[in-house]
C-alpha positions as CSV (number, residue, x, y, z in Angstrom):
1,M,-18.3,2.4,-9.5
2,T,-17.1,5.8,-10.0
3,S,-15.9,8.5,-12.4
4,E,-14.4,10.9,-10.1
5,T,-10.9,12.2,-10.1
6,V,-8.7,11.8,-7.3
7,H,-5.3,14.0,-7.4
8,L,-2.1,12.8,-6.3
9,A,0.8,15.4,-5.4
10,V,4.0,14.4,-6.9
11,Y,7.6,16.1,-6.1
12,D,11.1,15.2,-5.7
13,T,11.8,13.0,-2.7
14,L,8.5,11.7,-2.6
15,A,8.0,8.4,-0.3
16,D,6.9,6.0,-3.0
17,W,5.8,3.5,-0.2
18,E,2.7,5.9,1.5
19,T,0.2,6.2,-0.8
20,G,0.2,2.9,-3.1
21,H,-2.3,1.3,-1.3
22,A,-4.8,4.1,-1.5
23,T,-4.1,5.2,-5.1
24,A,-4.0,1.3,-6.5
25,W,-7.3,0.6,-4.7
26,L,-9.0,3.9,-5.6
27,A,-8.4,3.1,-9.3
28,R,-9.5,-0.6,-8.6
29,A,-12.8,1.1,-7.5
30,G,-13.1,3.4,-10.7
31,Y,-11.5,6.8,-9.5
32,T,-9.2,8.2,-11.7
33,V,-5.7,9.1,-10.1
34,R,-3.7,12.1,-11.9
35,T,-0.7,13.4,-10.5
36,V,-0.3,17.0,-9.9
37,G,3.5,18.5,-9.7
38,A,4.5,22.1,-10.0
39,D,5.5,21.9,-13.7
40,T,3.9,19.6,-16.3
41,G,7.1,19.8,-18.2
42,K,9.7,18.8,-15.4
43,P,9.6,15.1,-14.1
44,V,10.0,14.4,-10.5
45,T,12.2,12.0,-8.8
46,T,11.0,9.8,-6.0
47,I,13.0,8.6,-3.2
48,A,13.1,5.1,-5.0
49,G,14.3,7.3,-7.9
50,I,11.1,6.5,-10.0
51,R,10.5,9.3,-12.3
52,I,7.1,10.9,-12.6
53,L,5.8,13.5,-15.4
54,P,2.7,15.1,-13.6
55,D,-0.3,15.0,-15.4
56,L,-1.6,18.3,-14.4
57,A,0.3,21.7,-12.9
58,L,-0.4,22.7,-9.5
59,D,-1.7,26.1,-10.6
60,E,-4.3,24.3,-12.8
61,L,-5.6,22.3,-9.7
62,R,-9.1,23.4,-9.0
63,P,-11.2,21.5,-5.8
64,E,-14.1,21.5,-8.0
65,D,-12.5,19.3,-10.3
66,S,-11.4,16.8,-7.6
67,A,-13.0,14.3,-4.9
68,L,-9.7,14.1,-3.0
69,L,-6.0,15.6,-2.8
70,I,-3.4,13.2,-1.7
71,L,0.0,14.7,-0.2
72,P,2.4,12.0,0.0
73,G,5.4,12.5,2.3
74,A,8.8,13.9,1.1
75,E,12.1,14.9,2.5
76,K,11.4,18.3,1.0
77,Y,9.2,19.0,3.6
78,D,11.8,19.1,6.1
79,E,14.3,21.1,3.9
80,G,12.3,24.5,3.5
81,D,9.3,25.6,2.1
82,E,9.7,24.3,-1.6
83,L,6.5,22.4,-0.9
84,A,4.3,25.1,0.7
85,P,2.4,25.7,-2.8
86,F,1.0,22.2,-2.2
87,T,0.0,22.9,1.4
88,A,-1.4,26.1,0.3
89,A,-3.4,24.1,-2.5
90,A,-4.7,21.9,0.8
91,R,-5.9,24.8,2.4
92,A,-8.0,26.1,-0.9
93,F,-9.3,22.2,-1.0
94,L,-10.4,22.3,2.4
95,G,-11.9,25.6,2.5
96,A,-14.2,24.3,-0.5
97,G,-15.2,21.2,1.3
98,V,-13.3,19.1,-0.5
99,P,-11.0,16.3,1.3
100,V,-7.0,16.1,1.9
101,A,-5.2,13.2,2.8
102,A,-1.5,13.9,3.9
103,I,0.8,11.1,5.4
104,C,4.2,11.6,7.0
105,G,6.2,14.9,6.1
106,A,3.2,16.4,4.5
107,T,1.8,16.7,7.8
108,A,4.6,18.7,8.7
109,G,3.7,21.1,6.0
110,L,0.1,21.1,6.9
111,A,1.2,22.1,10.8
112,R,3.2,24.9,8.9
113,E,0.1,26.3,7.0
114,G,-1.9,26.1,10.3
115,L,-4.2,23.5,9.2
116,L,-3.6,21.2,12.3
117,D,-4.2,23.9,14.9
118,D,-7.8,23.0,15.2
119,R,-8.0,19.7,13.9
120,A,-7.4,16.2,15.2
121,H,-4.8,14.8,13.5
122,T,-1.6,12.5,13.7
123,S,2.0,11.9,12.5
124,A,5.1,10.3,12.6
125,A,5.5,11.7,16.4
126,S,4.2,14.5,18.1
127,S,7.9,15.8,18.6
128,Y,8.2,15.6,15.0
129,L,5.1,18.3,14.2
130,A,6.1,20.4,17.5
131,A,9.3,21.2,15.8
132,T,7.6,23.0,13.0
133,G,6.1,25.5,16.0
134,Y,2.5,25.0,15.0
135,A,-0.1,25.5,17.6
136,G,-1.9,22.5,17.3
137,G,-0.1,20.1,19.9
138,E,-3.2,19.5,22.0
139,R,-5.3,18.2,19.0
140,Y,-2.4,15.4,18.2
141,V,-3.7,12.1,18.6
142,E,-1.7,9.0,18.9
143,A,-3.2,6.7,16.5
144,D,-2.6,4.7,13.3
145,A,-4.5,7.4,11.0
146,V,-6.9,10.1,12.2
147,T,-9.7,11.8,10.0
148,D,-11.2,15.0,11.5
149,G,-13.8,16.0,9.0
150,D,-12.2,16.4,5.6
151,L,-8.6,16.0,6.7
152,I,-6.9,12.5,7.1
153,T,-3.6,12.2,8.7
154,A,-1.1,9.5,9.0
155,G,2.4,8.5,9.7
156,P,4.9,7.1,7.5
157,T,4.6,3.4,8.7
158,E,1.0,3.3,8.3
159,P,0.1,3.5,4.6
160,V,-2.7,0.7,4.9
161,A,-4.4,2.6,7.7
162,F,-4.4,5.5,5.7
163,A,-5.7,4.0,2.7
164,R,-8.5,2.7,4.8
165,E,-9.4,6.1,6.2
166,V,-9.4,7.6,2.6
167,F,-11.8,4.5,1.4
168,A,-14.1,5.4,4.4
169,R,-14.0,9.0,3.6
170,L,-14.8,8.7,-0.1
171,G,-17.5,5.8,0.7
172,A,-15.4,3.2,-1.1
173,Y,-15.4,-0.4,-0.6
174,E,-18.6,0.0,1.5
175,G,-19.0,-3.5,3.3
176,K,-15.7,-4.3,2.4
177,R,-13.0,-2.2,4.1
178,D,-12.9,-4.2,7.4
179,A,-12.1,-7.3,5.3
180,W,-9.5,-5.3,3.1
181,Y,-7.8,-3.8,6.1
182,R,-7.5,-7.2,7.9
183,L,-6.1,-8.7,4.8
184,F,-3.3,-6.0,4.1
185,H,-2.6,-4.8,7.8
186,H,-3.3,-8.2,9.5
187,S,-2.5,-10.7,6.6
188,D,-5.9,-12.2,7.7
189,P,-6.1,-15.2,4.9
190,A,-10.0,-15.6,5.8
191,A,-10.3,-11.6,4.5
192,F,-9.2,-12.4,1.1
193,A,-12.4,-14.5,0.4
194,E,-14.7,-11.9,2.0
195,L,-12.8,-9.1,0.1
196,N,-13.0,-11.0,-3.4
197,G,-16.5,-12.6,-2.6
């Protein structure tokens, strides 16, 4: 068990399904999950219409207080630069040696920030990231999820693979990650007993 804190970025149009496995199972492993928004006094609304009041404002977020920053996808990443402060925070985290995990639209934000130019990565599709004009196309990997050092990326249909990479990077569920993945990605009933044994 751990007492470390993981920070989950929250903003309007957040894709609810993309980070649920990672955050729920990190909490079960003893991590504290705190939400980070642009402003703690203003709730955000997810794609599902769920309202979240952030625990922490983005300008209060410090890499040294975190084990990981998670950036979920959101339609806002494709609508302008409103979420650029979150990708700037990702740059600060990576610069400080603190991992960042980005899925779906958040990968486009990282591409615009230049954070995928020199790192292996994945996303929804290579053409999606190419549309950002980034310089990292040759580092794109056709995979469910990719970890390159402190950066984890995944596409919108891979929340389970995304969570598996997060667990691996943090050292969570050592010896049980394979069973966890087989249970939630492949619906392998034998994995349930392994995971809970």
